[in-house]
C-alpha positions in Angstrom: 0.1 -0.1 0.1 1.6 3.4 -1.0 2.5 6.0 1.8 -0.5 8.3 0.3 -3.2 5.7 1.2 -1.7 5.4 4.6 -1.9 9.2 5.3 -5.3 9.4 3.8 -6.5 6.8 6.1 -5.0 8.7 9.1 -7.3 11.9 7.9 -10.4 9.5 7.6 -9.9 8.0 11.0 -12.7 8.4 13.6 -10.8 9.8 16.4 -7.7 11.2 17.7 -6.5 7.8 19.1 -7.3 6.0 16.1 -5.4 8.7 14.2 -2.3 8.3 16.2 -2.3 4.2 15.7 -2.7 4.9 11.9 0.0 7.3 12.0 2.5 4.6 13.7 1.6 2.1 10.8 2.4 5.0 8.4 6.0 5.5 10.2 6.5 1.7 10.4 5.8 1.2 6.4 8.0 4.0 5.7 11.1 2.5 7.8 10.2 -0.8 6.2 10.2 0.9 2.7 14.2 1.9 2.7 13.6 4.6 0.1 15.1 8.0 0.8 11.9 10.0 -0.5 10.0 7.8 1.8 11.9 8.5 4.9 12.2 12.2 4.1 8.2 12.4 3.8 8.1 10.2 7.3 10.6 13.0 8.8 8.3 15.7 7.4 5.3 14.5 9.0 6.7 13.6 12.1 7.9 16.8 12.4 4.1 18.3 11.8 2.2 15.4 13.5 0.9 17.6 16.2 -0.9 19.7 13.4 -2.3 16.5 11.5 -3.4 15.2 14.6 -5.3 18.5 15.5 -7.5 17.9 12.5 -9.1 15.5 14.3 -10.4 17.8 17.1 -12.5 20.4 14.6 -12.4 18.6 11.5 -11.0 21.8 10.2 -8.0 22.3 7.3 -6.4 25.7 6.5 -6.3 24.0 3.0 -8.7 26.5 1.3 -6.6 29.4 2.7 -3.3 28.0 1.3 -4.9 27.0 -1.9 -6.0 30.9 -2.3 -2.4 32.0 -1.3 -0.8 29.8 -3.7 -3.2 31.1 -6.6 -2.4 34.8 -5.8 1.5 33.9 -5.7 0.7 32.2 -9.2 -0.9 35.7 -10.7 1.6 37.9 -9.2 4.3 35.7 -11.1 2.3 36.0 -14.2 2.0 39.4 -13.9 5.8 39.6 -14.8 7.0 41.8 -11.8 4.3 44.7 -12.4 3.4 46.0 -9.0 0.6 48.7 -10.1 -1.9 47.6 -7.4 -4.9 49.2 -9.4 -4.3 46.6 -12.1 -3.4 43.7 -9.7 -6.2 44.1 -7.7 -8.9 43.2 -10.6 -6.6 40.4 -11.9 -6.6 39.0 -8.3 -10.3 39.2 -7.8 -11.4 37.7 -11.2 -9.1 34.9 -11.1 -10.2 34.0 -7.6 -13.7 34.1 -8.5 -14.7 37.2 -6.7 -17.2 39.6 -8.4 -17.3 43.2 -7.7 -18.7 46.4 -8.9 -16.6 48.7 -11.1 -17.5 52.0 -12.4 -19.1 52.0 -15.7 -16.8 53.3 -18.4 -17.5 56.9 -19.4 -19.3 57.4 -23.1 -17.4 59.4 -25.7 -19.4 62.6 -26.8 -19.4 63.2 -30.4 -17.3 61.6 -33.3 -14.0 60.6 -32.4 -11.2 62.3 -34.1 -8.5 61.0 -36.3 -4.9 61.1 -34.6 -3.2 61.4 -37.7 
């Protein structure tokens, strides 16, 4: 069973004690795998063990917030370093799915004159 499935089982556990037991199973599986990347994953999860197990108290996650932060960073990267906040704010709102009221464009009076 891949380690991702074992971690998914930790979050699907019915209570905190069950999640802790499943996390121990995950650590044992990673130790037996003897793969550098899996060992590094186990060390990372061990460092965040309290936060992983805290999910079982309230069943809340900051995943949506982290997703929004990632989207904002990606949009700023696509902006190629332009820092005009008047332009960045509508771009962020548009990509993040927020609707807003904007001033309507002023209509031209009379016929436009040729430039050249």
